[in-house]
C-alpha positions as CSV (number, residue, x, y, z in Angstrom):
1,M,-102.4,-71.0,16.5
2,N,-103.0,-74.4,18.2
3,L,-99.2,-75.6,18.3
4,S,-100.3,-79.4,19.4
5,E,-102.4,-79.7,16.2
6,T,-99.8,-78.5,13.8
7,K,-97.3,-80.9,15.7
8,A,-99.5,-83.9,15.3
9,F,-100.2,-82.9,11.5
10,L,-96.7,-82.7,10.6
11,V,-95.9,-86.1,12.7
12,G,-98.6,-87.6,10.8
13,K,-96.6,-86.6,7.5
14,G,-93.8,-89.0,9.0
15,F,-91.7,-86.4,11.1
16,S,-90.1,-87.5,14.6
17,E,-91.6,-86.5,18.0
18,S,-88.9,-84.4,19.0
19,V,-85.5,-82.5,17.1
20,D,-82.1,-81.3,18.3
21,A,-82.1,-78.1,16.8
22,A,-84.0,-75.9,14.0
23,V,-82.5,-73.4,11.2
24,I,-84.2,-70.7,9.5
25,L,-83.4,-69.9,5.9
26,G,-83.4,-66.2,5.2
27,S,-83.4,-65.0,1.3
28,G,-81.4,-66.6,-1.1
29,L,-80.1,-69.1,1.6
30,G,-82.7,-72.0,0.7
31,G,-79.5,-74.2,-0.6
32,F,-79.2,-75.2,2.7
33,T,-81.4,-78.0,2.4
34,T,-79.4,-79.9,0.9
35,M,-76.8,-80.6,3.8
36,V,-80.3,-82.2,5.1
37,E,-80.3,-86.3,4.6
38,N,-83.5,-88.7,4.9
39,G,-85.3,-85.5,4.7
40,I,-89.1,-85.2,5.1
41,S,-90.9,-82.0,3.3
42,V,-94.0,-80.4,3.7
43,P,-95.0,-76.9,2.0
44,Y,-96.0,-74.5,4.2
45,Q,-99.4,-74.2,2.8
46,E,-100.4,-77.5,3.9
47,I,-99.2,-76.9,7.3
48,P,-102.2,-75.7,9.9
49,G,-101.7,-72.5,11.0
50,F,-98.7,-71.5,8.6
51,P,-99.4,-68.2,6.4
52,E,-98.4,-68.1,2.7
53,V,-95.0,-66.8,1.5
54,T,-94.8,-64.2,-0.5
55,V,-91.2,-63.2,-0.8
56,A,-88.5,-64.1,-4.0
57,G,-85.9,-66.3,-2.5
58,H,-88.0,-68.0,-0.1
59,G,-89.1,-71.7,-0.8
60,G,-92.0,-72.3,1.8
61,E,-91.2,-75.6,2.9
62,L,-90.5,-77.2,6.2
63,I,-88.2,-79.9,6.3
64,Q,-87.2,-82.5,8.7
65,G,-84.2,-84.9,8.8
66,M,-80.6,-85.4,10.1
67,V,-77.4,-82.8,9.7
68,G,-74.8,-85.0,10.4
69,D,-75.8,-86.9,13.9
70,K,-78.6,-84.1,14.8
71,R,-82.1,-84.2,13.9
72,V,-83.2,-80.8,12.5
73,L,-86.0,-78.9,11.4
74,V,-85.3,-76.7,8.3
75,Y,-87.3,-73.7,7.2
76,S,-87.0,-72.7,3.8
77,G,-88.7,-69.3,4.0
78,R,-89.9,-67.3,6.9
79,F,-92.9,-64.9,7.6
80,H,-91.9,-61.1,7.5
81,H,-93.7,-58.2,9.2
82,Y,-93.6,-56.1,6.2
83,E,-95.6,-58.7,4.1
84,G,-98.4,-57.7,6.6
85,H,-97.8,-60.2,9.1
86,P,-98.0,-59.1,12.8
87,L,-94.8,-59.9,14.9
88,E,-96.5,-62.6,16.8
89,R,-97.3,-64.6,13.6
90,T,-93.3,-63.9,12.3
91,V,-92.3,-66.2,15.2
92,I,-94.5,-69.0,14.3
93,P,-91.6,-71.1,13.4
94,V,-89.4,-70.8,16.5
95,R,-92.6,-71.9,18.5
96,V,-93.3,-74.9,16.4
97,A,-89.3,-75.9,16.8
98,S,-89.7,-75.6,20.7
99,E,-92.8,-77.8,20.7
100,F,-90.7,-80.4,18.8
101,N,-88.4,-80.0,21.9
102,A,-85.6,-78.3,19.9
103,K,-82.6,-76.9,22.1
104,S,-80.9,-74.5,19.7
105,L,-81.9,-72.4,16.8
106,V,-79.9,-71.1,13.8
107,V,-81.5,-68.0,12.3
108,S,-80.0,-66.5,8.9
109,N,-80.8,-63.8,6.6
110,A,-79.8,-61.4,3.9
111,A,-78.9,-57.8,4.7
112,G,-77.2,-54.8,3.3
113,S,-73.7,-53.5,5.1
114,I,-74.0,-50.2,6.9
115,N,-70.3,-51.0,7.9
116,T,-67.6,-49.6,5.2
117,R,-65.4,-52.2,6.6
118,F,-67.3,-55.3,5.5
119,S,-67.7,-56.5,1.9
120,V,-70.5,-58.3,-0.2
121,G,-70.2,-61.8,0.6
122,D,-69.3,-61.5,4.1
123,L,-71.2,-63.6,6.9
124,M,-71.5,-61.5,10.3
125,L,-72.8,-63.1,13.5
126,I,-75.4,-61.0,15.6
127,D,-73.9,-59.9,18.6
128,D,-76.5,-57.6,19.5
129,F,-79.3,-55.5,17.4
130,M,-81.5,-52.5,17.3
131,R,-85.0,-52.0,16.4
132,F,-86.5,-49.0,13.9
133,G,-89.9,-48.1,13.8
134,F,-91.0,-50.6,16.4
135,K,-92.9,-49.8,20.0
136,S,-90.5,-50.9,22.6
137,S,-93.2,-52.2,24.8
138,T,-95.9,-54.4,22.5
139,G,-96.7,-57.1,25.0
140,N,-95.4,-59.7,22.9
141,E,-91.6,-61.0,22.2
142,M,-90.5,-57.5,20.9
143,A,-91.1,-56.5,24.4
144,S,-87.7,-57.7,25.4
145,T,-84.7,-55.2,25.7
146,R,-81.9,-57.7,26.3
147,Y,-80.3,-60.4,23.9
148,S,-77.5,-62.6,24.9
149,N,-75.6,-64.9,23.0
150,N,-72.0,-64.7,23.9
151,N,-71.1,-68.7,24.2
152,E,-73.1,-69.0,21.1
153,I,-70.7,-66.1,19.2
154,K,-67.6,-67.8,20.7
155,L,-68.6,-71.0,19.3
156,A,-69.2,-69.9,15.8
157,H,-66.0,-68.1,15.9
158,K,-64.1,-71.3,16.9
159,V,-65.8,-73.4,14.1
160,G,-65.3,-70.6,11.3
161,L,-61.7,-70.8,12.6
162,D,-61.6,-74.9,12.2
163,L,-63.0,-74.8,9.0
164,G,-61.1,-71.6,7.3
165,I,-63.9,-69.5,7.0
166,Q,-63.7,-65.9,8.1
167,L,-66.5,-64.2,10.1
168,R,-67.7,-60.9,10.8
169,Q,-69.5,-59.7,13.9
170,G,-71.7,-56.8,14.5
171,T,-74.8,-55.0,15.4
172,Y,-77.9,-55.8,13.1
173,M,-80.5,-53.0,12.8
174,F,-84.1,-54.2,12.3
175,V,-86.3,-52.0,10.3
176,K,-89.9,-52.6,9.0
177,G,-89.4,-52.4,5.3
178,P,-90.2,-53.5,2.8
179,V,-88.4,-50.6,1.1
180,Y,-84.8,-49.6,1.0
181,E,-83.6,-47.0,3.1
182,T,-82.3,-43.4,2.4
183,S,-78.9,-42.4,2.5
184,A,-79.4,-40.0,5.6
185,E,-81.0,-43.2,7.4
186,I,-77.9,-45.4,6.7
187,R,-75.6,-42.4,8.0
188,A,-78.0,-42.1,11.2
189,F,-77.8,-45.7,11.6
190,R,-74.1,-45.9,11.3
191,Y,-73.7,-43.2,13.9
192,L,-76.0,-45.2,16.1
193,G,-73.4,-48.1,15.7
194,A,-75.2,-50.6,13.5
195,D,-73.1,-52.4,11.1
196,A,-76.0,-54.5,8.5
197,V,-79.8,-53.6,8.2
198,G,-82.4,-55.9,7.4
199,M,-86.3,-56.4,7.8
200,S,-86.3,-60.0,9.7
201,T,-84.3,-62.0,12.0
202,V,-85.2,-60.0,15.5
203,P,-88.2,-61.5,16.3
204,E,-87.2,-65.0,16.0
205,L,-83.9,-64.6,18.0
206,L,-85.9,-62.8,20.9
207,E,-88.5,-65.7,20.8
208,A,-86.0,-68.1,21.2
209,Q,-84.6,-66.8,24.4
210,K,-87.9,-66.2,25.6
211,L,-88.8,-70.1,25.0
212,G,-85.2,-71.1,26.4
213,L,-83.6,-72.1,23.1
214,K,-79.8,-71.4,22.7
215,S,-79.7,-69.4,19.4
216,L,-77.6,-67.9,17.0
217,G,-78.4,-65.1,14.2
218,I,-75.9,-65.0,10.8
219,T,-76.0,-62.5,8.4
220,L,-75.2,-62.9,4.7
221,I,-73.9,-59.2,3.4
222,T,-75.7,-59.3,0.3
223,N,-75.1,-55.5,-0.5
224,M,-73.6,-52.3,0.5
225,S,-76.4,-50.1,1.8
226,T,-77.9,-46.9,0.2
227,G,-75.0,-44.3,0.0
228,V,-72.4,-46.8,0.8
229,S,-72.5,-47.8,-2.5
230,K,-73.4,-45.8,-5.9
231,Q,-74.7,-49.4,-6.9
232,K,-78.5,-49.5,-7.5
233,L,-80.1,-51.9,-4.8
234,E,-82.0,-54.8,-6.4
235,H,-83.7,-57.9,-4.5
236,G,-82.4,-60.0,-7.4
237,E,-78.7,-59.6,-6.5
238,I,-79.3,-61.6,-3.4
239,K,-79.1,-64.9,-4.9
240,E,-76.3,-64.4,-7.0
241,V,-74.3,-63.6,-3.8
242,A,-75.8,-66.3,-1.7
243,D,-74.9,-68.8,-4.4
244,S,-71.0,-67.7,-4.2
245,R,-71.4,-68.4,-0.3
246,K,-73.6,-71.4,-0.3
247,E,-71.1,-73.9,0.4
248,D,-69.3,-71.7,3.2
249,F,-72.9,-71.1,4.8
250,G,-73.8,-74.7,4.6
251,R,-70.5,-76.2,6.2
252,L,-70.5,-73.7,9.0
253,V,-73.8,-74.0,9.9
254,A,-73.9,-77.9,9.6
255,E,-70.7,-78.0,12.0
256,I,-72.3,-75.3,14.4
257,L,-75.4,-77.5,14.9
258,Q,-73.2,-80.4,15.6
259,R,-71.1,-78.2,18.6
260,M,-74.2,-76.1,19.8
């Protein structure tokens, strides 16, 4: 992918040459785009090098505008490995953000809870992660074995406290998907120390670290994982839970961007 060509195309659409930060929105969290003022929106399908978004709950557009006094790129929708995209392709948004000189990145996702002390609707800060089913050395961004964002975690907790928004913190288990895990797998993940399980985010966080962007991952707990709850797991429940927390999520991310 030619990043300079992609940037030139977007600048031709009216984007500014540089931004302060970027946000990648997970399933059901596209409502954050209403926080963007004076925004310019371009569908992914028009952007050179961008693949198609095929998952429900992902809008498939890139917006540049102002959130508070920060100029931000907002990705409404992402590219998942389970859709058939190589891991290298799933980090395109991060590389484009870096091309626009972004200094920080917030990545969100919807995930199932493994931790029985968590509840549906909780917001969890990702302080570490595990990878299940991936090679440890692939020659790309997944080869990194250490991710550290302690300063960003502390900042997010301070913002949450100031805004009166309770935040969880935990370890995210990154799996290939696209099917939900079995009860036995969830028990194993809990034994290993995972708090939530999902199918995205880790490649983006690792790529951000490699490119020198400060980064923060935020998980919205949209369901209890298989075996934690007897309720049948369905993708459609994500929107309902996301709608119930969209105001808090929007206020939280907007303020984090101001201080990050």
